[in-house]
mmCIF file of the N, C-alpha and C atoms, coordinates in Angstrom:
data_MODEL
# 
_entry.id   MODEL 
# 
loop_
_atom_site.group_PDB 
_atom_site.id 
_atom_site.type_symbol 
_atom_site.label_atom_id 
_atom_site.label_alt_id 
_atom_site.label_comp_id 
_atom_site.label_asym_id 
_atom_site.label_entity_id 
_atom_site.label_seq_id 
_atom_site.pdbx_PDB_ins_code 
_atom_site.Cartn_x 
_atom_site.Cartn_y 
_atom_site.Cartn_z 
_atom_site.occupancy 
_atom_site.B_iso_or_equiv 
_atom_site.pdbx_formal_charge 
_atom_site.auth_seq_id 
_atom_site.auth_comp_id 
_atom_site.auth_asym_id 
_atom_site.auth_atom_id 
_atom_site.pdbx_PDB_model_num 
ATOM 1   N N  . MET A 1 1  ? 48.769 -32.740 -0.422  1.00 0.00 ? 1  MET A N  1 
ATOM 2   C CA . MET A 1 1  ? 47.592 -32.042 0.035   1.00 0.00 ? 1  MET A CA 1 
ATOM 3   C C  . MET A 1 1  ? 46.746 -31.656 -1.180  1.00 0.00 ? 1  MET A C  1 
ATOM 4   N N  . ALA A 1 2  ? 45.447 -31.854 -1.079  1.00 0.00 ? 2  ALA A N  1 
ATOM 5   C CA . ALA A 1 2  ? 44.528 -31.538 -2.174  1.00 0.00 ? 2  ALA A CA 1 
ATOM 6   C C  . ALA A 1 2  ? 44.391 -30.022 -2.313  1.00 0.00 ? 2  ALA A C  1 
ATOM 7   N N  . PRO A 1 3  ? 44.224 -29.544 -3.549  1.00 0.00 ? 3  PRO A N  1 
ATOM 8   C CA . PRO A 1 3  ? 44.051 -28.099 -3.731  1.00 0.00 ? 3  PRO A CA 1 
ATOM 9   C C  . PRO A 1 3  ? 42.780 -27.620 -3.044  1.00 0.00 ? 3  PRO A C  1 
ATOM 10  N N  . ARG A 1 4  ? 42.859 -26.420 -2.510  1.00 0.00 ? 4  ARG A N  1 
ATOM 11  C CA . ARG A 1 4  ? 41.720 -25.836 -1.810  1.00 0.00 ? 4  ARG A CA 1 
ATOM 12  C C  . ARG A 1 4  ? 40.677 -25.377 -2.824  1.00 0.00 ? 4  ARG A C  1 
ATOM 13  N N  . ARG A 1 5  ? 39.438 -25.706 -2.566  1.00 0.00 ? 5  ARG A N  1 
ATOM 14  C CA . ARG A 1 5  ? 38.353 -25.293 -3.452  1.00 0.00 ? 5  ARG A CA 1 
ATOM 15  C C  . ARG A 1 5  ? 37.932 -23.865 -3.141  1.00 0.00 ? 5  ARG A C  1 
ATOM 16  N N  . ARG A 1 6  ? 37.682 -23.125 -4.164  1.00 0.00 ? 6  ARG A N  1 
ATOM 17  C CA . ARG A 1 6  ? 37.160 -21.771 -3.992  1.00 0.00 ? 6  ARG A CA 1 
ATOM 18  C C  . ARG A 1 6  ? 35.650 -21.803 -4.153  1.00 0.00 ? 6  ARG A C  1 
ATOM 19  N N  . ARG A 1 7  ? 34.985 -21.034 -3.331  1.00 0.00 ? 7  ARG A N  1 
ATOM 20  C CA . ARG A 1 7  ? 33.544 -20.909 -3.479  1.00 0.00 ? 7  ARG A CA 1 
ATOM 21  C C  . ARG A 1 7  ? 33.254 -19.958 -4.633  1.00 0.00 ? 7  ARG A C  1 
ATOM 22  N N  . PRO A 1 8  ? 32.204 -20.228 -5.390  1.00 0.00 ? 8  PRO A N  1 
ATOM 23  C CA . PRO A 1 8  ? 31.866 -19.297 -6.469  1.00 0.00 ? 8  PRO A CA 1 
ATOM 24  C C  . PRO A 1 8  ? 31.398 -17.964 -5.882  1.00 0.00 ? 8  PRO A C  1 
ATOM 25  N N  . ILE A 1 9  ? 31.756 -16.905 -6.548  1.00 0.00 ? 9  ILE A N  1 
ATOM 26  C CA . ILE A 1 9  ? 31.302 -15.582 -6.116  1.00 0.00 ? 9  ILE A CA 1 
ATOM 27  C C  . ILE A 1 9  ? 29.923 -15.358 -6.717  1.00 0.00 ? 9  ILE A C  1 
ATOM 28  N N  . THR A 1 10 ? 28.991 -15.050 -5.870  1.00 0.00 ? 10 THR A N  1 
ATOM 29  C CA . THR A 1 10 ? 27.623 -14.832 -6.303  1.00 0.00 ? 10 THR A CA 1 
ATOM 30  C C  . THR A 1 10 ? 27.415 -13.346 -6.564  1.00 0.00 ? 10 THR A C  1 
ATOM 31  N N  . THR A 1 11 ? 26.781 -13.046 -7.673  1.00 0.00 ? 11 THR A N  1 
ATOM 32  C CA . THR A 1 11 ? 26.476 -11.663 -8.020  1.00 0.00 ? 11 THR A CA 1 
ATOM 33  C C  . THR A 1 11 ? 24.967 -11.474 -8.047  1.00 0.00 ? 11 THR A C  1 
ATOM 34  N N  . LEU A 1 12 ? 24.516 -10.457 -7.349  1.00 0.00 ? 12 LEU A N  1 
ATOM 35  C CA . LEU A 1 12 ? 23.110 -10.072 -7.381  1.00 0.00 ? 12 LEU A CA 1 
ATOM 36  C C  . LEU A 1 12 ? 23.007 -8.868  -8.305  1.00 0.00 ? 12 LEU A C  1 
ATOM 37  N N  . ARG A 1 13 ? 22.102 -8.922  -9.255  1.00 0.00 ? 13 ARG A N  1 
ATOM 38  C CA . ARG A 1 13 ? 21.905 -7.805  -10.169 1.00 0.00 ? 13 ARG A CA 1 
ATOM 39  C C  . ARG A 1 13 ? 20.752 -6.963  -9.628  1.00 0.00 ? 13 ARG A C  1 
ATOM 40  N N  . VAL A 1 14 ? 20.994 -5.686  -9.416  1.00 0.00 ? 14 VAL A N  1 
ATOM 41  C CA . VAL A 1 14 ? 20.002 -4.749  -8.915  1.00 0.00 ? 14 VAL A CA 1 
ATOM 42  C C  . VAL A 1 14 ? 19.860 -3.636  -9.947  1.00 0.00 ? 14 VAL A C  1 
ATOM 43  N N  . TYR A 1 15 ? 18.643 -3.165  -10.129 1.00 0.00 ? 15 TYR A N  1 
ATOM 44  C CA . TYR A 1 15 ? 18.382 -2.083  -11.078 1.00 0.00 ? 15 TYR A CA 1 
ATOM 45  C C  . TYR A 1 15 ? 17.804 -0.888  -10.332 1.00 0.00 ? 15 TYR A C  1 
ATOM 46  N N  . THR A 1 16 ? 18.274 0.289   -10.683 1.00 0.00 ? 16 THR A N  1 
ATOM 47  C CA . THR A 1 16 ? 17.749 1.512   -10.085 1.00 0.00 ? 16 THR A CA 1 
ATOM 48  C C  . THR A 1 16 ? 17.121 2.380   -11.159 1.00 0.00 ? 16 THR A C  1 
ATOM 49  N N  . ILE A 1 17 ? 16.104 3.122   -10.744 1.00 0.00 ? 17 ILE A N  1 
ATOM 50  C CA . ILE A 1 17 ? 15.498 4.129   -11.611 1.00 0.00 ? 17 ILE A CA 1 
ATOM 51  C C  . ILE A 1 17 ? 15.682 5.470   -10.922 1.00 0.00 ? 17 ILE A C  1 
ATOM 52  N N  . HIS A 1 18 ? 16.341 6.380   -11.606 1.00 0.00 ? 18 HIS A N  1 
ATOM 53  C CA . HIS A 1 18 ? 16.588 7.727   -11.093 1.00 0.00 ? 18 HIS A CA 1 
ATOM 54  C C  . HIS A 1 18 ? 15.863 8.735   -11.978 1.00 0.00 ? 18 HIS A C  1 
ATOM 55  N N  . ARG A 1 19 ? 15.566 9.882   -11.408 1.00 0.00 ? 19 ARG A N  1 
ATOM 56  C CA . ARG A 1 19 ? 15.007 10.981  -12.195 1.00 0.00 ? 19 ARG A CA 1 
ATOM 57  C C  . ARG A 1 19 ? 15.927 12.175  -12.063 1.00 0.00 ? 19 ARG A C  1 
ATOM 58  N N  . ASP A 1 20 ? 16.120 12.864  -13.168 1.00 0.00 ? 20 ASP A N  1 
ATOM 59  C CA . ASP A 1 20 ? 16.930 14.092  -13.200 1.00 0.00 ? 20 ASP A CA 1 
ATOM 60  C C  . ASP A 1 20 ? 18.399 13.857  -12.876 1.00 0.00 ? 20 ASP A C  1 
ATOM 61  N N  . ARG A 1 21 ? 18.962 12.739  -13.301 1.00 0.00 ? 21 ARG A N  1 
ATOM 62  C CA . ARG A 1 21 ? 20.406 12.519  -13.141 1.00 0.00 ? 21 ARG A CA 1 
ATOM 63  C C  . ARG A 1 21 ? 21.146 13.517  -14.006 1.00 0.00 ? 21 ARG A C  1 
ATOM 64  N N  . ALA A 1 22 ? 22.368 13.807  -13.651 1.00 0.00 ? 22 ALA A N  1 
ATOM 65  C CA . ALA A 1 22 ? 23.185 14.747  -14.424 1.00 0.00 ? 22 ALA A CA 1 
ATOM 66  C C  . ALA A 1 22 ? 23.185 14.358  -15.903 1.00 0.00 ? 22 ALA A C  1 
ATOM 67  N N  . GLY A 1 23 ? 22.912 15.321  -16.741 1.00 0.00 ? 23 GLY A N  1 
ATOM 68  C CA . GLY A 1 23 ? 22.892 15.076  -18.174 1.00 0.00 ? 23 GLY A CA 1 
ATOM 69  C C  . GLY A 1 23 ? 21.569 14.546  -18.709 1.00 0.00 ? 23 GLY A C  1 
ATOM 70  N N  . HIS A 1 24 ? 20.609 14.287  -17.803 1.00 0.00 ? 24 HIS A N  1 
ATOM 71  C CA . HIS A 1 24 ? 19.318 13.736  -18.224 1.00 0.00 ? 24 HIS A CA 1 
ATOM 72  C C  . HIS A 1 24 ? 18.170 14.444  -17.501 1.00 0.00 ? 24 HIS A C  1 
ATOM 73  N N  . ALA A 1 25 ? 18.186 15.754  -17.489 1.00 0.00 ? 25 ALA A N  1 
ATOM 74  C CA . ALA A 1 25 ? 17.172 16.535  -16.774 1.00 0.00 ? 25 ALA A CA 1 
ATOM 75  C C  . ALA A 1 25 ? 15.772 16.185  -17.266 1.00 0.00 ? 25 ALA A C  1 
ATOM 76  N N  . GLY A 1 26 ? 14.866 15.938  -16.302 1.00 0.00 ? 26 GLY A N  1 
ATOM 77  C CA . GLY A 1 26 ? 13.479 15.654  -16.619 1.00 0.00 ? 26 GLY A CA 1 
ATOM 78  C C  . GLY A 1 26 ? 13.222 14.257  -17.152 1.00 0.00 ? 26 GLY A C  1 
ATOM 79  N N  . ARG A 1 27 ? 14.253 13.426  -17.225 1.00 0.00 ? 27 ARG A N  1 
ATOM 80  C CA . ARG A 1 27 ? 14.104 12.072  -17.754 1.00 0.00 ? 27 ARG A CA 1 
ATOM 81  C C  . ARG A 1 27 ? 14.427 11.042  -16.677 1.00 0.00 ? 27 ARG A C  1 
ATOM 82  N N  . PHE A 1 28 ? 14.094 9.800   -16.959 1.00 0.00 ? 28 PHE A N  1 
ATOM 83  C CA . PHE A 1 28 ? 14.334 8.693   -16.032 1.00 0.00 ? 28 PHE A CA 1 
ATOM 84  C C  . PHE A 1 28 ? 15.497 7.853   -16.543 1.00 0.00 ? 28 PHE A C  1 
ATOM 85  N N  . VAL A 1 29 ? 16.410 7.532   -15.655 1.00 0.00 ? 29 VAL A N  1 
ATOM 86  C CA . VAL A 1 29 ? 17.594 6.744   -16.007 1.00 0.00 ? 29 VAL A CA 1 
ATOM 87  C C  . VAL A 1 29 ? 17.511 5.392   -15.300 1.00 0.00 ? 29 VAL A C  1 
ATOM 88  N N  . VAL A 1 30 ? 17.591 4.311   -16.076 1.00 0.00 ? 30 VAL A N  1 
ATOM 89  C CA . VAL A 1 30 ? 17.583 2.948   -15.543 1.00 0.00 ? 30 VAL A CA 1 
ATOM 90  C C  . VAL A 1 30 ? 19.015 2.440   -15.606 1.00 0.00 ? 30 VAL A C  1 
ATOM 91  N N  . ARG A 1 31 ? 19.523 1.972   -14.467 1.00 0.00 ? 31 ARG A N  1 
ATOM 92  C CA . ARG A 1 31 ? 20.910 1.503   -14.413 1.00 0.00 ? 31 ARG A CA 1 
ATOM 93  C C  . ARG A 1 31 ? 20.977 0.167   -13.701 1.00 0.00 ? 31 ARG A C  1 
ATOM 94  N N  . ALA A 1 32 ? 21.818 -0.725  -14.210 1.00 0.00 ? 32 ALA A N  1 
ATOM 95  C CA . ALA A 1 32 ? 22.047 -2.030  -13.578 1.00 0.00 ? 32 ALA A CA 1 
ATOM 96  C C  . ALA A 1 32 ? 23.286 -1.940  -12.703 1.00 0.00 ? 32 ALA A C  1 
ATOM 97  N N  . TRP A 1 33 ? 23.243 -2.634  -11.566 1.00 0.00 ? 33 TRP A N  1 
ATOM 98  C CA . TRP A 1 33 ? 24.351 -2.684  -10.606 1.00 0.00 ? 33 TRP A CA 1 
ATOM 99  C C  . TRP A 1 33 ? 24.671 -4.137  -10.297 1.00 0.00 ? 33 TRP A C  1 
ATOM 100 N N  . ALA A 1 34 ? 25.930 -4.441  -10.131 1.00 0.00 ? 34 ALA A N  1 
ATOM 101 C CA . ALA A 1 34 ? 26.374 -5.778  -9.730  1.00 0.00 ? 34 ALA A CA 1 
ATOM 102 C C  . ALA A 1 34 ? 26.753 -5.721  -8.255  1.00 0.00 ? 34 ALA A C  1 
ATOM 103 N N  . VAL A 1 35 ? 26.023 -6.466  -7.441  1.00 0.00 ? 35 VAL A N  1 
ATOM 104 C CA . VAL A 1 35 ? 26.273 -6.507  -5.996  1.00 0.00 ? 35 VAL A CA 1 
ATOM 105 C C  . VAL A 1 35 ? 26.992 -7.817  -5.700  1.00 0.00 ? 35 VAL A C  1 
ATOM 106 N N  . ARG A 1 36 ? 28.215 -7.699  -5.206  1.00 0.00 ? 36 ARG A N  1 
ATOM 107 C CA . ARG A 1 36 ? 29.034 -8.879  -4.893  1.00 0.00 ? 36 ARG A CA 1 
ATOM 108 C C  . ARG A 1 36 ? 29.553 -8.745  -3.466  1.00 0.00 ? 36 ARG A C  1 
ATOM 109 N N  . PRO A 1 37 ? 30.084 -9.810  -2.917  1.00 0.00 ? 37 PRO A N  1 
ATOM 110 C CA . PRO A 1 37 ? 30.607 -9.734  -1.544  1.00 0.00 ? 37 PRO A CA 1 
ATOM 111 C C  . PRO A 1 37 ? 31.680 -8.645  -1.366  1.00 0.00 ? 37 PRO A C  1 
ATOM 112 N N  . ASN A 1 38 ? 32.386 -8.318  -2.437  1.00 0.00 ? 38 ASN A N  1 
ATOM 113 C CA . ASN A 1 38 ? 33.451 -7.319  -2.312  1.00 0.00 ? 38 ASN A CA 1 
ATOM 114 C C  . ASN A 1 38 ? 33.011 -5.913  -2.695  1.00 0.00 ? 38 ASN A C  1 
ATOM 115 N N  . GLY A 1 39 ? 31.713 -5.691  -2.913  1.00 0.00 ? 39 GLY A N  1 
ATOM 116 C CA . GLY A 1 39 ? 31.240 -4.347  -3.178  1.00 0.00 ? 39 GLY A CA 1 
ATOM 117 C C  . GLY A 1 39 ? 30.167 -4.262  -4.251  1.00 0.00 ? 39 GLY A C  1 
ATOM 118 N N  . VAL A 1 40 ? 29.733 -3.045  -4.488  1.00 0.00 ? 40 VAL A N  1 
ATOM 119 C CA . VAL A 1 40 ? 28.696 -2.753  -5.473  1.00 0.00 ? 40 VAL A CA 1 
ATOM 120 C C  . VAL A 1 40 ? 29.318 -1.927  -6.587  1.00 0.00 ? 40 VAL A C  1 
ATOM 121 N N  . ARG A 1 41 ? 29.082 -2.354  -7.821  1.00 0.00 ? 41 ARG A N  1 
ATOM 122 C CA . ARG A 1 41 ? 29.654 -1.635  -8.965  1.00 0.00 ? 41 ARG A CA 1 
ATOM 123 C C  . ARG A 1 41 ? 28.591 -1.464  -10.043 1.00 0.00 ? 41 ARG A C  1 
ATOM 124 N N  . PRO A 1 42 ? 28.586 -0.298  -10.688 1.00 0.00 ? 42 PRO A N  1 
ATOM 125 C CA . PRO A 1 42 ? 27.659 -0.133  -11.799 1.00 0.00 ? 42 PRO A CA 1 
ATOM 126 C C  . PRO A 1 42 ? 28.105 -0.973  -12.991 1.00 0.00 ? 42 PRO A C  1 
ATOM 127 N N  . THR A 1 43 ? 27.153 -1.457  -13.744 1.00 0.00 ? 43 THR A N  1 
ATOM 128 C CA . THR A 1 43 ? 27.482 -2.149  -14.985 1.00 0.00 ? 43 THR A CA 1 
ATOM 129 C C  . THR A 1 43 ? 27.398 -1.119  -16.104 1.00 0.00 ? 43 THR A C  1 
ATOM 130 N N  . GLY A 1 44 ? 27.668 -1.527  -17.293 1.00 0.00 ? 44 GLY A N  1 
ATOM 131 C CA . GLY A 1 44 ? 27.578 -0.612  -18.420 1.00 0.00 ? 44 GLY A CA 1 
ATOM 132 C C  . GLY A 1 44 ? 26.158 -0.396  -18.918 1.00 0.00 ? 44 GLY A C  1 
ATOM 133 N N  . ALA A 1 45 ? 25.214 -1.099  -18.324 1.00 0.00 ? 45 ALA A N  1 
ATOM 134 C CA . ALA A 1 45 ? 23.828 -1.032  -18.790 1.00 0.00 ? 45 ALA A CA 1 
ATOM 135 C C  . ALA A 1 45 ? 23.122 0.207   -18.241 1.00 0.00 ? 45 ALA A C  1 
ATOM 136 N N  . VAL A 1 46 ? 22.926 1.201   -19.097 1.00 0.00 ? 46 VAL A N  1 
ATOM 137 C CA . VAL A 1 46 ? 22.206 2.421   -18.741 1.00 0.00 ? 46 VAL A CA 1 
ATOM 138 C C  . VAL A 1 46 ? 21.234 2.719   -19.863 1.00 0.00 ? 46 VAL A C  1 
ATOM 139 N N  . ARG A 1 47 ? 19.974 2.960   -19.486 1.00 0.00 ? 47 ARG A N  1 
ATOM 140 C CA . ARG A 1 47 ? 18.953 3.306   -20.481 1.00 0.00 ? 47 ARG A CA 1 
ATOM 141 C C  . ARG A 1 47 ? 18.180 4.506   -19.969 1.00 0.00 ? 47 ARG A C  1 
ATOM 142 N N  . VAL A 1 48 ? 17.618 5.268   -20.885 1.00 0.00 ? 48 VAL A N  1 
ATOM 143 C CA . VAL A 1 48 ? 16.926 6.507   -20.535 1.00 0.00 ? 48 VAL A CA 1 
ATOM 144 C C  . VAL A 1 48 ? 15.508 6.464   -21.097 1.00 0.00 ? 48 VAL A C  1 
ATOM 145 N N  . ALA A 1 49 ? 14.549 6.972   -20.302 1.00 0.00 ? 49 ALA A N  1 
ATOM 146 C CA . ALA A 1 49 ? 13.145 6.995   -20.716 1.00 0.00 ? 49 ALA A CA 1 
ATOM 147 C C  . ALA A 1 49 ? 12.530 8.345   -20.350 1.00 0.00 ? 49 ALA A C  1 
ATOM 148 N N  . ASP A 1 50 ? 11.414 8.659   -21.001 1.00 0.00 ? 50 ASP A N  1 
ATOM 149 C CA . ASP A 1 50 ? 10.732 9.935   -20.739 1.00 0.00 ? 50 ASP A CA 1 
ATOM 150 C C  . ASP A 1 50 ? 9.759  9.863   -19.567 1.00 0.00 ? 50 ASP A C  1 
ATOM 151 N N  . THR A 1 51 ? 9.213  8.668   -19.283 1.00 0.00 ? 51 THR A N  1 
ATOM 152 C CA . THR A 1 51 ? 8.245  8.523   -18.193 1.00 0.00 ? 51 THR A CA 1 
ATOM 153 C C  . THR A 1 51 ? 8.655  7.371   -17.283 1.00 0.00 ? 51 THR A C  1 
ATOM 154 N N  . LEU A 1 52 ? 8.083  7.361   -16.080 1.00 0.00 ? 52 LEU A N  1 
ATOM 155 C CA . LEU A 1 52 ? 8.372  6.270   -15.144 1.00 0.00 ? 52 LEU A CA 1 
ATOM 156 C C  . LEU A 1 52 ? 7.860  4.942   -15.702 1.00 0.00 ? 52 LEU A C  1 
ATOM 157 N N  . ASP A 1 53 ? 6.694  4.943   -16.323 1.00 0.00 ? 53 ASP A N  1 
ATOM 158 C CA . ASP A 1 53 ? 6.174  3.706   -16.913 1.00 0.00 ? 53 ASP A CA 1 
ATOM 159 C C  . ASP A 1 53 ? 7.092  3.176   -18.013 1.00 0.00 ? 53 ASP A C  1 
ATOM 160 N N  . GLU A 1 54 ? 7.631  4.078   -18.832 1.00 0.00 ? 54 GLU A N  1 
ATOM 161 C CA . GLU A 1 54 ? 8.571  3.651   -19.875 1.00 0.00 ? 54 GLU A CA 1 
ATOM 162 C C  . GLU A 1 54 ? 9.854  3.097   -19.254 1.00 0.00 ? 54 GLU A C  1 
ATOM 163 N N  . ALA A 1 55 ? 10.307 3.715   -18.171 1.00 0.00 ? 55 ALA A N  1 
ATOM 164 C CA . ALA A 1 55 ? 11.514 3.232   -17.486 1.00 0.00 ? 55 ALA A CA 1 
ATOM 165 C C  . ALA A 1 55 ? 11.280 1.833   -16.926 1.00 0.00 ? 55 ALA A C  1 
ATOM 166 N N  . ARG A 1 56 ? 10.129 1.623   -16.301 1.00 0.00 ? 56 ARG A N  1 
ATOM 167 C CA . ARG A 1 56 ? 9.812  0.294   -15.768 1.00 0.00 ? 56 ARG A CA 1 
ATOM 168 C C  . ARG A 1 56 ? 9.750  -0.749  -16.872 1.00 0.00 ? 56 ARG A C  1 
ATOM 169 N N  . ALA A 1 57 ? 9.269  -0.364  -18.046 1.00 0.00 ? 57 ALA A N  1 
ATOM 170 C CA . ALA A 1 57 ? 9.174  -1.292  -19.172 1.00 0.00 ? 57 ALA A CA 1 
ATOM 171 C C  . ALA A 1 57 ? 10.561 -1.720  -19.668 1.00 0.00 ? 57 ALA A C  1 
ATOM 172 N N  . LEU A 1 58 ? 11.595 -0.951  -19.343 1.00 0.00 ? 58 LEU A N  1 
ATOM 173 C CA . LEU A 1 58 ? 12.956 -1.291  -19.748 1.00 0.00 ? 58 LEU A CA 1 
ATOM 174 C C  . LEU A 1 58 ? 13.612 -2.326  -18.826 1.00 0.00 ? 58 LEU A C  1 
ATOM 175 N N  . LEU A 1 59 ? 13.010 -2.571  -17.660 1.00 0.00 ? 59 LEU A N  1 
ATOM 176 C CA . LEU A 1 59 ? 13.558 -3.532  -16.703 1.00 0.00 ? 59 LEU A CA 1 
ATOM 177 C C  . LEU A 1 59 ? 13.368 -4.961  -17.221 1.00 0.00 ? 59 LEU A C  1 
ATOM 178 N N  . PRO A 1 60 ? 14.281 -5.859  -16.899 1.00 0.00 ? 60 PRO A N  1 
ATOM 179 C CA . PRO A 1 60 ? 14.092 -7.265  -17.269 1.00 0.00 ? 60 PRO A CA 1 
ATOM 180 C C  . PRO A 1 60 ? 12.850 -7.850  -16.596 1.00 0.00 ? 60 PRO A C  1 
ATOM 181 N N  . ALA A 1 61 ? 12.207 -8.769  -17.250 1.00 0.00 ? 61 ALA A N  1 
ATOM 182 C CA . ALA A 1 61 ? 11.014 -9.418  -16.697 1.00 0.00 ? 61 ALA A CA 1 
ATOM 183 C C  . ALA A 1 61 ? 11.367 -10.196 -15.430 1.00 0.00 ? 61 ALA A C  1 
ATOM 184 N N  . GLY A 1 62 ? 10.419 -10.269 -14.516 1.00 0.00 ? 62 GLY A N  1 
ATOM 185 C CA . GLY A 1 62 ? 10.584 -11.092 -13.327 1.00 0.00 ? 62 GLY A CA 1 
ATOM 186 C C  . GLY A 1 62 ? 11.165 -10.390 -12.111 1.00 0.00 ? 62 GLY A C  1 
ATOM 187 N N  . LEU A 1 63 ? 11.485 -9.113  -12.227 1.00 0.00 ? 63 LEU A N  1 
ATOM 188 C CA . LEU A 1 63 ? 12.040 -8.394  -11.076 1.00 0.00 ? 63 LEU A CA 1 
ATOM 189 C C  . LEU A 1 63 ? 10.931 -7.980  -10.124 1.00 0.00 ? 63 LEU A C  1 
ATOM 190 N N  . GLU A 1 64 ? 11.327 -7.718  -8.876  1.00 0.00 ? 64 GLU A N  1 
ATOM 191 C CA . GLU A 1 64 ? 10.402 -7.236  -7.853  1.00 0.00 ? 64 GLU A CA 1 
ATOM 192 C C  . GLU A 1 64 ? 10.959 -5.960  -7.253  1.00 0.00 ? 64 GLU A C  1 
ATOM 193 N N  . PRO A 1 65 ? 10.084 -5.059  -6.816  1.00 0.00 ? 65 PRO A N  1 
ATOM 194 C CA . PRO A 1 65 ? 10.576 -3.850  -6.157  1.00 0.00 ? 65 PRO A CA 1 
ATOM 195 C C  . PRO A 1 65 ? 11.331 -4.222  -4.884  1.00 0.00 ? 65 PRO A C  1 
ATOM 196 N N  . ALA A 1 66 ? 12.410 -3.529  -4.629  1.00 0.00 ? 66 ALA A N  1 
ATOM 197 C CA . ALA A 1 66 ? 13.229 -3.776  -3.433  1.00 0.00 ? 66 ALA A CA 1 
ATOM 198 C C  . ALA A 1 66 ? 13.040 -2.605  -2.482  1.00 0.00 ? 66 ALA A C  1 
ATOM 199 N N  . SER A 1 67 ? 11.915 -2.592  -1.808  1.00 0.00 ? 67 SER A N  1 
ATOM 200 C CA . SER A 1 67 ? 11.587 -1.466  -0.935  1.00 0.00 ? 67 SER A CA 1 
ATOM 201 C C  . SER A 1 67 ? 12.456 -1.409  0.316   1.00 0.00 ? 67 SER A C  1 
ATOM 202 N N  . ASP A 1 68 ? 13.192 -2.493  0.603   1.00 0.00 ? 68 ASP A N  1 
ATOM 203 C CA . ASP A 1 68 ? 14.026 -2.510  1.800   1.00 0.00 ? 68 ASP A CA 1 
ATOM 204 C C  . ASP A 1 68 ? 15.409 -1.885  1.562   1.00 0.00 ? 68 ASP A C  1 
ATOM 205 N N  . ILE A 1 69 ? 15.702 -1.487  0.328   1.00 0.00 ? 69 ILE A N  1 
ATOM 206 C CA . ILE A 1 69 ? 16.983 -0.851  0.025   1.00 0.00 ? 69 ILE A CA 1 
ATOM 207 C C  . ILE A 1 69 ? 16.787 0.661   0.126   1.00 0.00 ? 69 ILE A C  1 
ATOM 208 N N  . ARG A 1 70 ? 17.584 1.293   0.962   1.00 0.00 ? 70 ARG A N  1 
ATOM 209 C CA . ARG A 1 70 ? 17.465 2.726   1.209   1.00 0.00 ? 70 ARG A CA 1 
ATOM 210 C C  . ARG A 1 70 ? 18.649 3.470   0.606   1.00 0.00 ? 70 ARG A C  1 
ATOM 211 N N  . SER A 1 71 ? 18.407 4.742   0.287   1.00 0.00 ? 71 SER A N  1 
ATOM 212 C CA . SER A 1 71 ? 19.469 5.574   -0.268  1.00 0.00 ? 71 SER A CA 1 
ATOM 213 C C  . SER A 1 71 ? 19.220 7.022   0.115   1.00 0.00 ? 71 SER A C  1 
ATOM 214 N N  . ASP A 1 72 ? 20.301 7.764   0.247   1.00 0.00 ? 72 ASP A N  1 
ATOM 215 C CA . ASP A 1 72 ? 20.204 9.198   0.506   1.00 0.00 ? 72 ASP A CA 1 
ATOM 216 C C  . ASP A 1 72 ? 20.178 9.994   -0.795  1.00 0.00 ? 72 ASP A C  1 
ATOM 217 N N  . ASP A 1 73 ? 20.263 9.307   -1.912  1.00 0.00 ? 73 ASP A N  1 
ATOM 218 C CA . ASP A 1 73 ? 20.293 9.976   -3.212  1.00 0.00 ? 73 ASP A CA 1 
ATOM 219 C C  . ASP A 1 73 ? 18.892 10.505  -3.536  1.00 0.00 ? 73 ASP A C  1 
ATOM 220 N N  . PRO A 1 74 ? 18.713 11.824  -3.610  1.00 0.00 ? 74 PRO A N  1 
ATOM 221 C CA . PRO A 1 74 ? 17.371 12.374  -3.862  1.00 0.00 ? 74 PRO A CA 1 
ATOM 222 C C  . PRO A 1 74 ? 16.843 12.086  -5.261  1.00 0.00 ? 74 PRO A C  1 
ATOM 223 N N  . THR A 1 75 ? 17.712 11.652  -6.183  1.00 0.00 ? 75 THR A N  1 
ATOM 224 C CA . THR A 1 75 ? 17.236 11.343  -7.543  1.00 0.00 ? 75 THR A CA 1 
ATOM 225 C C  . THR A 1 75 ? 16.725 9.914   -7.670  1.00 0.00 ? 75 THR A C  1 
ATOM 226 N N  . LEU A 1 76 ? 16.973 9.071   -6.647  1.00 0.00 ? 76 LEU A N  1 
ATOM 227 C CA . LEU A 1 76 ? 16.550 7.663   -6.710  1.00 0.00 ? 76 LEU A CA 1 
ATOM 228 C C  . LEU A 1 76 ? 15.050 7.561   -6.532  1.00 0.00 ? 76 LEU A C  1 
ATOM 229 N N  . ILE A 1 77 ? 14.386 6.954   -7.506  1.00 0.00 ? 77 ILE A N  1 
ATOM 230 C CA . ILE A 1 77 ? 12.928 6.773   -7.469  1.00 0.00 ? 77 ILE A CA 1 
ATOM 231 C C  . ILE A 1 77 ? 12.585 5.371   -6.997  1.00 0.00 ? 77 ILE A C  1 
ATOM 232 N N  . GLU A 1 78 ? 13.187 4.356   -7.614  1.00 0.00 ? 78 GLU A N  1 
ATOM 233 C CA . GLU A 1 78 ? 12.893 2.958   -7.282  1.00 0.00 ? 78 GLU A CA 1 
ATOM 234 C C  . GLU A 1 78 ? 14.133 2.084   -7.429  1.00 0.00 ? 78 GLU A C  1 
ATOM 235 N N  . THR A 1 79 ? 14.121 0.970   -6.702  1.00 0.00 ? 79 THR A N  1 
ATOM 236 C CA . THR A 1 79 ? 15.148 -0.057  -6.820  1.00 0.00 ? 79 THR A CA 1 
ATOM 237 C C  . THR A 1 79 ? 14.443 -1.391  -7.043  1.00 0.00 ? 79 THR A C  1 
ATOM 238 N N  . TRP A 1 80 ? 14.970 -2.190  -7.982  1.00 0.00 ? 80 TRP A N  1 
ATOM 239 C CA . TRP A 1 80 ? 14.363 -3.487  -8.333  1.00 0.00 ? 80 TRP A CA 1 
ATOM 240 C C  . TRP A 1 80 ? 15.427 -4.572  -8.283  1.00 0.00 ? 80 TRP A C  1 
ATOM 241 N N  . ARG A 1 81 ? 14.994 -5.796  -7.903  1.00 0.00 ? 81 ARG A N  1 
ATOM 242 C CA . ARG A 1 81 ? 15.909 -6.940  -7.928  1.00 0.00 ? 81 ARG A CA 1 
ATOM 243 C C  . ARG A 1 81 ? 15.164 -8.186  -8.339  1.00 0.00 ? 81 ARG A C  1 
# 
């Protein structure tokens, strides 16, 4: 019997911008997340900015706002993918 092929696991990278996260009062925190079929996990990529425009400038080129992603987190400002 031939070995069974595994499908590659696809990872979607999502970025969030938060304001006033713990330890960063009054600042914007940009964080990358890895979204996979088995769950969502934060990556080690975290950057901090003083303004929303500076935070957006830290995002990788080519991303689009993900307005269809909802969260109950009151510190979440934007999500990009």
